[in-house]
MDTraj code that builds the backbone (N, CA, C; nanometers):
import mdtraj as md
import numpy as np

residues = "MET SER LYS LYS PRO LEU ARG ASN GLY ARG MET PRO THR GLY GLU HIS TRP THR LYS LEU LEU ARG HIS THR MET GLU THR PRO ALA TRP ARG ALA LEU SER THR THR ALA GLN ALA LEU TYR PRO TRP LEU LYS LEU GLU TRP ARG GLY PRO ASP ALA ASN ASN ASN GLY HIS ILE GLN LEU SER THR ARG GLN ALA ALA ALA LYS VAL GLY VAL SER GLN ASP THR ALA CYS GLU ALA PHE ARG ASP LEU GLN ARG LYS GLY PHE ILE VAL GLN THR GLU PRO ALA CYS LEU GLY ILE GLU GLY ALA ALA LYS SER PRO SER TYR GLU LEU THR GLU LEU LYS MET PRO GLY ALA GLU LYS ASP GLY ARG LYS LEU TYR LEU GLN TRP GLU PRO GLY ARG ASP HIS PRO VAL GLN ARG SER THR ALA ASN ASN PRO ASN GLY ARG ASN GLY ARG ASP VAL PRO LYS THR LYS PRO ARG HIS GLU ASN HIS VAL ALA PRO ASP LEU LYS ILE MET SER LYS SER GLY GLY PRO THR".split()
xyz = np.array([
    [3.3426, -11.5345, 24.0320],
    [3.2460, -11.5126, 23.9263],
    [3.3073, -11.4170, 23.8248],
    [3.3216, -11.4632, 23.7034],
    [3.3832, -11.3787, 23.6010],
    [3.2767, -11.3004, 23.5255],
    [3.3168, -11.1846, 23.4797],
    [3.2259, -11.0997, 23.4025],
    [3.2526, -11.1221, 23.2550],
    [3.1458, -11.1180, 23.1760],
    [3.1600, -11.1314, 23.0308],
    [3.1919, -10.9954, 22.9712],
    [3.2747, -10.9921, 22.8658],
    [3.2999, -10.8628, 22.8002],
    [3.1750, -10.8140, 22.7274],
    [3.1651, -10.6830, 22.7166],
    [3.0549, -10.6205, 22.6436],
    [3.0727, -10.6422, 22.4938],
    [2.9728, -10.6008, 22.4152],
    [2.9811, -10.6157, 22.2692],
    [3.1001, -10.5421, 22.2098],
    [3.1399, -10.4321, 22.2730],
    [3.2523, -10.3546, 22.2196],
    [3.3865, -10.4106, 22.2664],
    [3.3855, -10.5226, 22.3395],
    [3.5090, -10.5857, 22.3825],
    [3.5580, -10.5374, 22.5184],
    [3.4988, -10.4326, 22.5722],
    [3.5408, -10.3803, 22.7018],
    [3.4760, -10.4602, 22.8143],
    [3.5418, -10.4621, 22.9267],
    [3.4865, -10.5280, 23.0450],
    [3.3936, -10.4295, 23.1176],
    [3.2806, -10.4769, 23.1661],
    [3.1915, -10.3870, 23.2405],
    [3.2554, -10.3450, 23.3715],
    [3.2424, -10.2192, 23.4027],
    [3.3034, -10.1668, 23.5250],
    [3.2068, -10.1674, 23.6412],
    [3.0771, -10.1784, 23.6142],
    [2.9789, -10.1739, 23.7204],
    [2.9398, -10.0319, 23.7585],
    [3.0122, -9.9360, 23.7116],
    [2.9823, -9.7960, 23.7413],
    [2.9296, -9.7283, 23.6162],
    [2.8333, -9.6413, 23.6359],
    [2.7807, -9.5612, 23.5253],
    [2.8236, -9.4184, 23.5523],
    [2.8906, -9.3576, 23.4575],
    [2.9422, -9.2231, 23.4800],
    [2.9215, -9.1393, 23.3548],
    [2.9324, -9.0110, 23.3717],
    [2.9258, -8.9164, 23.2607],
    [3.0244, -8.8056, 23.2900],
    [3.0565, -8.7301, 23.1878],
    [3.1493, -8.6197, 23.2103],
    [3.0808, -8.4871, 23.1798],
    [3.1149, -8.3887, 23.2590],
    [3.0716, -8.2523, 23.2353],
    [3.1949, -8.1749, 23.1921],
    [3.1848, -8.1077, 23.0801],
    [3.2994, -8.0337, 23.0285],
    [3.3078, -7.8967, 23.0946],
    [3.4272, -7.8617, 23.1335],
    [3.4485, -7.7318, 23.1975],
    [3.4089, -7.6182, 23.1034],
    [3.4383, -7.6357, 22.9749],
    [3.4034, -7.5344, 22.8747],
    [3.2527, -7.5077, 22.8768],
    [3.1734, -7.6133, 22.8891],
    [3.0278, -7.5988, 22.8948],
    [2.9852, -7.5265, 23.0223],
    [3.0487, -7.5609, 23.1326],
    [3.0106, -7.5036, 23.2611],
    [3.0561, -7.3590, 23.2774],
    [3.1420, -7.3123, 23.1915],
    [3.1882, -7.1731, 23.1984],
    [3.1129, -7.0806, 23.1029],
    [3.0144, -7.1328, 23.0317],
    [2.9378, -7.0492, 22.9395],
    [2.8399, -6.9613, 23.0173],
    [2.8012, -6.8465, 22.9609],
    [2.7018, -6.7618, 23.0276],
    [2.5681, -6.8323, 23.0484],
    [2.5310, -6.9213, 22.9564],
    [2.4038, -6.9930, 22.9692],
    [2.4057, -7.0837, 23.0920],
    [2.5169, -7.1533, 23.1164],
    [2.5262, -7.2411, 23.2334],
    [2.5185, -7.1594, 23.3620],
    [2.5885, -7.0486, 23.3633],
    [2.5891, -6.9651, 23.4838],
    [2.4527, -6.9025, 23.5103],
    [2.3720, -6.8857, 23.4069],
    [2.2381, -6.8282, 23.4233],
    [2.1352, -6.9333, 23.4641],
    [2.1705, -7.0618, 23.4563],
    [2.0777, -7.1682, 23.4967],
    [2.0530, -7.1631, 23.6466],
    [1.9354, -7.2064, 23.6858],
    [1.9081, -7.2217, 23.8289],
    [1.9924, -7.3378, 23.8817],
    [2.0147, -7.3405, 24.0117],
    [2.0948, -7.4491, 24.0687],
    [2.0252, -7.5834, 24.0514],
    [1.8928, -7.5837, 24.0511],
    [1.8186, -7.7077, 24.0290],
    [1.8408, -7.7592, 23.8874],
    [1.8403, -7.6694, 23.7891],
    [1.8659, -7.7103, 23.6505],
    [2.0094, -7.7599, 23.6346],
    [2.1038, -7.6964, 23.7034],
    [2.2422, -7.7428, 23.6987],
    [2.2553, -7.8819, 23.7611],
    [2.1776, -7.9096, 23.8646],
    [2.1810, -8.0414, 23.9279],
    [2.1092, -8.1465, 23.8433],
    [2.0089, -8.1056, 23.7665],
    [1.9312, -8.1984, 23.6842],
    [2.0073, -8.2410, 23.5590],
    [2.0867, -8.1533, 23.5020],
    [2.1534, -8.1815, 23.3746],
    [2.2405, -8.3080, 23.3784],
    [2.3234, -8.3299, 23.4812],
    [2.3998, -8.4557, 23.4829],
    [2.3111, -8.5802, 23.4876],
    [2.1957, -8.5705, 23.5534],
    [2.1051, -8.6851, 23.5558],
    [2.0491, -8.7134, 23.4167],
    [2.0198, -8.6082, 23.3409],
    [1.9758, -8.6283, 23.2026],
    [2.0881, -8.6897, 23.1195],
    [2.2085, -8.6424, 23.1427],
    [2.3225, -8.6924, 23.0660],
    [2.3523, -8.8385, 23.0998],
    [2.3224, -8.8802, 23.2226],
    [2.3405, -9.0208, 23.2596],
    [2.2435, -9.1134, 23.1865],
    [2.1325, -9.0590, 23.1360],
    [2.0373, -9.1392, 23.0583],
    [2.0878, -9.1665, 22.9162],
    [2.1881, -9.0924, 22.8729],
    [2.2481, -9.1155, 22.7407],
    [2.3287, -9.2437, 22.7460],
    [2.3173, -9.3268, 22.6434],
    [2.3822, -9.4580, 22.6442],
    [2.5216, -9.4585, 22.5832],
    [2.5699, -9.3449, 22.5433],
    [2.7049, -9.3384, 22.4877],
    [2.7052, -9.3343, 22.3367],
    [2.8221, -9.3109, 22.2755],
    [2.8284, -9.2958, 22.1305],
    [2.8009, -9.4244, 22.0533],
    [2.8251, -9.5390, 22.1137],
    [2.8027, -9.6649, 22.0421],
    [2.6543, -9.6995, 22.0318],
    [2.5785, -9.6688, 22.1340],
    [2.4335, -9.6933, 22.1349],
    [2.3641, -9.5591, 22.1549],
    [2.3881, -9.4666, 22.0647],
    [2.3436, -9.3285, 22.0784],
    [2.1907, -9.3201, 22.0818],
    [2.1365, -9.2739, 22.1928],
    [1.9918, -9.2551, 22.2063],
    [1.9564, -9.1077, 22.2229],
    [2.0468, -9.0191, 22.1809],
    [2.0176, -8.8766, 22.1914],
    [1.8959, -8.8441, 22.1060],
    [1.8070, -8.7650, 22.1591],
    [1.6793, -8.7375, 22.0937],
    [1.5695, -8.8263, 22.1478],
    [1.6076, -8.9339, 22.2175],
    [1.5114, -9.0256, 22.2792],
    [1.5405, -9.0414, 22.4282],
    [1.6057, -8.9435, 22.4870],
    [1.6397, -8.9484, 22.6286],
    [1.5148, -8.9137, 22.7085],
    [1.4767, -9.0029, 22.7992],
    [1.3540, -8.9834, 22.8752],
    [1.3833, -8.9826, 23.0247],
    [1.3305, -8.8824, 23.0904],
    [1.3355, -8.8720, 23.2356],
    [1.2100, -8.7953, 23.2753],
    [1.1243, -8.8599, 23.3515],
    [0.9980, -8.7949, 23.3890],
    [1.0225, -8.6890, 23.4953],
    [0.9237, -8.6044, 23.5134],
    [0.9324, -8.5008, 23.6154],
    [0.9395, -8.5640, 23.7544],
    [0.8636, -8.6714, 23.7757],
    [0.8676, -8.7408, 23.9042],
    [1.0055, -8.7997, 23.9313],
    [1.0629, -8.8658, 23.8299],
    [1.1960, -8.9236, 23.8465],
    [1.2987, -8.8149, 23.8738],
    [1.2902, -8.7058, 23.7987],
    [1.3847, -8.5957, 23.8167],
    [1.3714, -8.5354, 23.9558],
    [1.2491, -8.5183, 24.0029],
    [1.2276, -8.4623, 24.1362],
    [1.2882, -8.5521, 24.2435],
    [1.2729, -8.6827, 24.2270],
    [1.3283, -8.7767, 24.3241],
    [1.4811, -8.7773, 24.3205],
    [1.5387, -8.7713, 24.2015],
    [1.6847, -8.7753, 24.1894],
    [1.7509, -8.6482, 24.2433],
    [1.6898, -8.5331, 24.2172],
    [1.7481, -8.4063, 24.2582],
    [1.7065, -8.3695, 24.4012],
    [1.5941, -8.4249, 24.4480],
    [1.5487, -8.3967, 24.5834],
    [1.4685, -8.2693, 24.5953],
    [1.3830, -8.2441, 24.4959],
    [1.2987, -8.1247, 24.4957],
    [1.1550, -8.1664, 24.4664],
    [1.0631, -8.0700, 24.4686],
    [0.9236, -8.0994, 24.4355],
    [0.9097, -8.1167, 24.2838],
    [0.7970, -8.1731, 24.2426],
    [0.7729, -8.1939, 24.0999],
    [0.7626, -8.0613, 24.0253],
    [0.7027, -7.9606, 24.0875],
    [0.6920, -7.8297, 24.0234],
    [0.8298, -7.7684, 24.0008],
    [0.9193, -7.7836, 24.0982],
    [1.0550, -7.7306, 24.0846],
    [1.1316, -7.8059, 23.9763],
    [1.1126, -7.9378, 23.9693],
    [1.1781, -8.0173, 23.8644],
    [1.1258, -7.9771, 23.7270],
    [0.9961, -7.9514, 23.7167],
    [0.9365, -7.9080, 23.5899],
    [0.9949, -7.7736, 23.5468],
    [1.0123, -7.6832, 23.6418],
    [1.0721, -7.5531, 23.6111],
    [1.2184, -7.5691, 23.5686],
    [1.2894, -7.6670, 23.6249],
    [1.4280, -7.6924, 23.5857],
    [1.4354, -7.7419, 23.4414],
    [1.3405, -7.8282, 23.4004],
    [1.3354, -7.8727, 23.2608],
    [1.3132, -7.7528, 23.1683],
    [1.2211, -7.6637, 23.2074],
    [1.1947, -7.5456, 23.1245],
    [1.3162, -7.4541, 23.1184],
    [1.3879, -7.4404, 23.2298],
    [1.5081, -7.3566, 23.2331],
    [1.6157, -7.4129, 23.1402],
    [1.6324, -7.5455, 23.1405],
    [1.7301, -7.6082, 23.0493],
    [1.6910, -7.5875, 22.9033],
    [1.5605, -7.5876, 22.8745],
    [1.5146, -7.5606, 22.7376],
    [1.5380, -7.4147, 22.7004],
    [1.5075, -7.3227, 22.7920],
    [1.5250, -7.1796, 22.7640],
    [1.6693, -7.1449, 22.7301],
    [1.7618, -7.2086, 22.7997],
    [1.9037, -7.1764, 22.7807],
    [1.9677, -7.2570, 22.6676],
    [1.8960, -7.3532, 22.6093],
    [1.9461, -7.4259, 22.4931],
    [2.0234, -7.5524, 22.5240],
    [2.0145, -7.6051, 22.6451],
    [2.0857, -7.7285, 22.6783],
    [2.0093, -7.8520, 22.6338],
    [1.8760, -7.8442, 22.6349],
    [1.7933, -7.9559, 22.5892],
    [1.6844, -7.9036, 22.4968],
    [1.6355, -7.9923, 22.4113],
    [1.5218, -7.9636, 22.3235],
    [1.4273, -8.0817, 22.3342],
    [1.3001, -8.0547, 22.3570],
    [1.2015, -8.1625, 22.3644],
    [1.1724, -8.2116, 22.2233],
    [1.1911, -8.3423, 22.1995],
    [1.1682, -8.3989, 22.0667],
    [1.0335, -8.4683, 22.0551],
    [0.9813, -8.5212, 22.1652],
    [0.8497, -8.5851, 22.1672],
    [0.7786, -8.5436, 22.2958],
    [0.6509, -8.5095, 22.2883],
    [0.5791, -8.4725, 22.4109],
    [0.5411, -8.5967, 22.4912],
    [0.5041, -8.5761, 22.6145],
    [0.4549, -8.6850, 22.6988],
    [0.3171, -8.7274, 22.6496],
    [0.2816, -8.8519, 22.6734],
    [0.1498, -8.8992, 22.6310],
    [0.1092, -9.0189, 22.7168],
    [-0.0166, -9.0555, 22.7054],
    [-0.0664, -9.1759, 22.7691],
    [-0.0746, -9.2850, 22.6643],
    [-0.0291, -9.4045, 22.7000],
    [-0.0345, -9.5167, 22.6076],
    [-0.1727, -9.5778, 22.6024],
    [-0.1853, -9.6832, 22.5261],
    [-0.3135, -9.7503, 22.5078],
    [-0.3645, -9.8073, 22.6394],
    [-0.2769, -9.8647, 22.7169],
    [-0.3155, -9.9248, 22.8448],
    [-0.3224, -9.8231, 22.9575],
    [-0.2990, -9.6949, 22.9278],
    [-0.3035, -9.5919, 23.0300],
    [-0.1698, -9.5658, 23.0961],
    [-0.0658, -9.6353, 23.0500],
    [0.0672, -9.6127, 23.1052],
    [0.1240, -9.4844, 23.0460],
    [0.1753, -9.3995, 23.1306],
    [0.2291, -9.2711, 23.0855],
    [0.3654, -9.2902, 23.0203],
    [0.3939, -9.2053, 22.9231],
    [0.5239, -9.2052, 22.8559],
    [0.5840, -9.0664, 22.8752],
    [0.7059, -9.0614, 22.9241],
    [0.7731, -8.9341, 22.9505],
    [0.8080, -8.8644, 22.8197],
    [0.8258, -8.7322, 22.8239],
    [0.8731, -8.6640, 22.7031],
    [1.0159, -8.7069, 22.6699],
    [1.0515, -8.6978, 22.5433],
    [1.1870, -8.7307, 22.4990],
    [1.2631, -8.6018, 22.4755],
    [1.3914, -8.6049, 22.5060],
    [1.4747, -8.4863, 22.4942],
    [1.5993, -8.5133, 22.4115],
    [1.6483, -8.4084, 22.3495],
    [1.7787, -8.4080, 22.2830],
    [1.8713, -8.3231, 22.3687],
    [1.9885, -8.3751, 22.3990],
    [2.0915, -8.2958, 22.4648],
    [2.1705, -8.2292, 22.3532],
    [2.1638, -8.0980, 22.3447],
    [2.2241, -8.0283, 22.2304],
    [2.3759, -8.0331, 22.2337],
    [2.4334, -8.0710, 22.3450],
    [2.5787, -8.0843, 22.3564],
    [2.6304, -8.2068, 22.2803],
    [2.5440, -8.3079, 22.2652],
    [2.5852, -8.4358, 22.2084],
    [2.5385, -8.4513, 22.0643],
    [2.6101, -8.5340, 21.9910],
    [2.5775, -8.5621, 21.8513],
    [2.4514, -8.6479, 21.8439],
    [2.3670, -8.6173, 21.7464],
    [2.2468, -8.6968, 21.7232],
    [2.2851, -8.8253, 21.6503],
    [2.2068, -8.9327, 21.6648],
    [2.2385, -9.0572, 21.5943],
    [2.2371, -9.0362, 21.4433],
    [2.3384, -9.0852, 21.3775],
    [2.3484, -9.0756, 21.2319],
    [2.3962, -8.9417, 21.1801],
    [2.4235, -8.8473, 21.2674],
    [2.4680, -8.7145, 21.2242],
    [2.6193, -8.7156, 21.2029],
    [2.6626, -8.6374, 21.1067],
    [2.8055, -8.6256, 21.0790],
    [2.8711, -8.5263, 21.1740],
    [2.7987, -8.4168, 21.2030],
    [2.8539, -8.3096, 21.2852],
    [2.8332, -8.3373, 21.4334],
    [2.9039, -8.2583, 21.5145],
    [2.8877, -8.2631, 21.6583],
    [2.7508, -8.2047, 21.6948],
    [2.7144, -8.2021, 21.8224],
    [2.5852, -8.1506, 21.8660],
    [2.5633, -8.0052, 21.8279],
    [2.4370, -7.9615, 21.8345],
    [2.4027, -7.8248, 21.7930],
    [2.4517, -7.7189, 21.8910],
    [2.4673, -7.7521, 22.0173],
    [2.5177, -7.6617, 22.1211],
    [2.4459, -7.5263, 22.1191],
    [2.3148, -7.5318, 22.1288],
    [2.2338, -7.4099, 22.1258],
    [2.2645, -7.3167, 22.2419],
    [2.3169, -7.3700, 22.3499],
    [2.3480, -7.2873, 22.4668],
    [2.4579, -7.1855, 22.4376],
    [2.5393, -7.2094, 22.3352],
    [2.6428, -7.1121, 22.2988],
    [2.5828, -6.9875, 22.2342],
    [2.4624, -6.9998, 22.1769],
    [2.3952, -6.8875, 22.1122],
    [2.3082, -6.8080, 22.2094],
    [2.2914, -6.8579, 22.3307],
    [2.2037, -6.7928, 22.4278],
    [2.2645, -6.6619, 22.4753],
    [2.1782, -6.5620, 22.4883],
    [2.2159, -6.4324, 22.5447],
    [2.1079, -6.3912, 22.6429],
    [2.1425, -6.3141, 22.7458],
    [2.0393, -6.2695, 22.8396],
    [1.9267, -6.1955, 22.7665],
    [1.8043, -6.2347, 22.7969],
    [1.6883, -6.1730, 22.7331],
    [1.6479, -6.2382, 22.6024],
    [1.7265, -6.3339, 22.5524],
    [1.6940, -6.4034, 22.4266],
    [1.6892, -6.5538, 22.4527],
    [1.5860, -6.5955, 22.5232],
    [1.5701, -6.7368, 22.5570],
    [1.5242, -6.8165, 22.4359],
    [1.5591, -6.9435, 22.4359],
    [1.5118, -7.0354, 22.3325],
    [1.3673, -7.0738, 22.3646],
    [1.2893, -7.1177, 22.2641],
    [1.1488, -7.1530, 22.2902],
    [1.1374, -7.2768, 22.3793],
    [1.0332, -7.2770, 22.4602],
    [1.0065, -7.3880, 22.5515],
    [0.8797, -7.4569, 22.5059],
    [0.8861, -7.5891, 22.4903],
    [0.7670, -7.6659, 22.4549],
    [0.7024, -7.7121, 22.5840],
    [0.5816, -7.6661, 22.6074],
    [0.5094, -7.7049, 22.7280],
    [0.4172, -7.8215, 22.6971],
    [0.3887, -7.8975, 22.7984],
    [0.2959, -8.0089, 22.7830],
    [0.1553, -7.9548, 22.7666],
    [0.0793, -8.0170, 22.6803],
    [-0.0582, -7.9758, 22.6591],
    [-0.1505, -8.0579, 22.7480],
    [-0.2705, -8.0087, 22.7688],
    [-0.3687, -8.0818, 22.8481],
    [-0.4115, -8.2058, 22.7717],
    [-0.4356, -8.3145, 22.8439],
    [-0.4779, -8.4379, 22.7784],
    [-0.6167, -8.4249, 22.7182],
    [-0.6983, -8.3402, 22.7751],
    [-0.8344, -8.3236, 22.7268],
    [-0.8663, -8.1745, 22.7227],
    [-0.8177, -8.1035, 22.6214],
    [-0.8367, -7.9591, 22.6206],
    [-0.9799, -7.9145, 22.5966],
    [-1.0685, -8.0031, 22.5511],
    [-1.2062, -7.9629, 22.5211],
    [-1.3017, -7.9830, 22.6374],
    [-1.2569, -8.0314, 22.7481],
    [-1.3473, -8.0450, 22.8617],
    [-1.3415, -8.1814, 22.9246],
    [-1.4374, -8.2087, 23.0117],
    [-1.4408, -8.3356, 23.0843],
    [-1.4867, -8.4490, 22.9940],
    [-1.4130, -8.5577, 22.9958],
    [-1.4497, -8.6815, 22.9267],
    [-1.4835, -8.6608, 22.7790],
    [-1.4172, -8.5701, 22.7140],
    [-1.4364, -8.5490, 22.5718],
    [-1.5558, -8.4628, 22.5360],
    [-1.6360, -8.4231, 22.6339],
    [-1.7522, -8.3386, 22.6054],
    [-1.7100, -8.1939, 22.6200],
    [-1.7626, -8.1127, 22.5340],
    [-1.7361, -7.9700, 22.5465],
    [-1.8077, -7.9159, 22.6698],
    [-1.7359, -7.8418, 22.7479],
    [-1.7941, -7.7801, 22.8664],
    [-1.8464, -7.6432, 22.8261],
    [-1.9730, -7.6135, 22.8555],
    [-2.0248, -7.4817, 22.8162],
    [-1.9497, -7.3716, 22.8902],
    [-1.9223, -7.2665, 22.8180],
    [-1.8516, -7.1528, 22.8768],
    [-1.9505, -7.0677, 22.9543],
    [-1.9036, -7.0101, 23.0615],
    [-1.9910, -6.9236, 23.1402],
    [-2.0044, -6.7892, 23.0702],
    [-2.1171, -6.7272, 23.0918],
    [-2.1393, -6.5968, 23.0311],
    [-2.0635, -6.4913, 23.1109],
    [-2.0045, -6.3960, 23.0435],
    [-1.9329, -6.2923, 23.1174],
    [-2.0310, -6.2045, 23.1939],
    [-1.9911, -6.1609, 23.3093],
    [-2.0730, -6.0697, 23.3888],
    [-2.0205, -5.9295, 23.3665],
    [-2.1084, -5.8421, 23.3288],
    [-2.0698, -5.7048, 23.3005],
    [-2.1021, -5.6156, 23.4195],
    [-2.0212, -5.5158, 23.4377],
    [-2.0440, -5.4208, 23.5465],
    [-2.1748, -5.3453, 23.5271],
    [-2.2069, -5.3108, 23.4049],
    [-2.3236, -5.2281, 23.3766],
    [-2.4448, -5.3120, 23.3393],
    [-2.4448, -5.4359, 23.3833],
    [-2.5566, -5.5231, 23.3511],
    [-2.6820, -5.4727, 23.4218],
    [-2.7845, -5.4513, 23.3474],
    [-2.9084, -5.4001, 23.4034],
    [-2.9996, -5.5185, 23.4286],
    [-3.0340, -5.5381, 23.5532],
    [-3.1227, -5.6480, 23.5900],
    [-3.2660, -5.6096, 23.5568],
    [-3.3516, -5.7066, 23.5309],
    [-3.4927, -5.6727, 23.5053],
    [-3.5546, -5.6122, 23.6308],
    [-3.6534, -5.5292, 23.6081],
    [-3.7209, -5.4633, 23.7207],
    [-3.7849, -5.5687, 23.8093],
    [-3.7627, -5.5559, 23.9372],
    [-3.8219, -5.6482, 24.0323],
    [-3.9448, -5.5838, 24.0946],
    [-4.0459, -5.6590, 24.1065],
    [-4.1673, -5.6114, 24.1726],
    [-4.1649, -5.6673, 24.3129],
    [-4.1780, -5.5775, 24.4072],
    [-4.1781, -5.6181, 24.5457],
    [-4.3241, -5.6253, 24.5905],
    [-4.3583, -5.7371, 24.6418],
    [-4.4956, -5.7566, 24.6864],
    [-4.5030, -5.7331, 24.8363],
    [-4.6055, -5.6625, 24.8760],
    [-4.6268, -5.6401, 25.0189],
    [-4.7111, -5.7524, 25.0751],
    [-4.7248, -5.7535, 25.2045],
    [-4.8030, -5.8583, 25.2693],
    [-4.9509, -5.8489, 25.2290],
    [-4.9949, -5.7312, 25.1888],
    [-5.1356, -5.7166, 25.1509],
    [-5.1603, -5.7767, 25.0130],
    [-5.0551, -5.8149, 24.9428],
    [-5.0735, -5.8781, 24.8136],
    [-5.0533, -5.7882, 24.6962],
    [-5.0476, -5.6589, 24.7160],
    [-5.0303, -5.5690, 24.6042],
    [-4.8862, -5.5198, 24.5902],
    [-4.8506, -5.4752, 24.4701],
    [-4.7168, -5.4236, 24.4509],
    [-4.6968, -5.2934, 24.5248],
    [-4.5776, -5.2680, 24.5684],
    [-4.5506, -5.1449, 24.6400],
    [-4.4951, -5.0391, 24.5509],
])
top = md.Topology()
chain = top.add_chain()
for i, resn in enumerate(residues, 1):
    res = top.add_residue(resn, chain, resSeq=i)
    for name in ("N", "CA", "C"):
        top.add_atom(name, md.element.get_by_symbol(name[0]), res)
traj = md.Trajectory(xyz[None], top)
């Protein structure tokens, strides 16, 4: 069975691979990453389709998928995404959302190491600007319904004060009169 050449004329190898640059891995930002974030980054980079079909800025990997690939809980995978954002390795370009049919759509990310589609320059490499104590901003997912259940506003509870004076209570005795 012969394989057909790809559009670029190359023969498919059957293997999908990515490279991690030693220069990137020796930066202070990389060394400050959690081990889970370091393990997650190559999986994000594997979602990139290469320079010919550049999808940087539209790279999608859900928290569930990341947790399964790295072998951690979803909360730990979510924290790894935030750690990669704090250190400048990724930037969230689109938030997660629910589609019309209720199918979830993962957030989209830009790998700052790689060139964006149509850009003349190389990637922004925000991780080179990172310093301890000066984290990059993290975009968190918002609640799907921030105003309450099923689109209705939920009434807020009244605060309870320590010095709240209750109305005088009248205690009735068995004889029927107040005591």
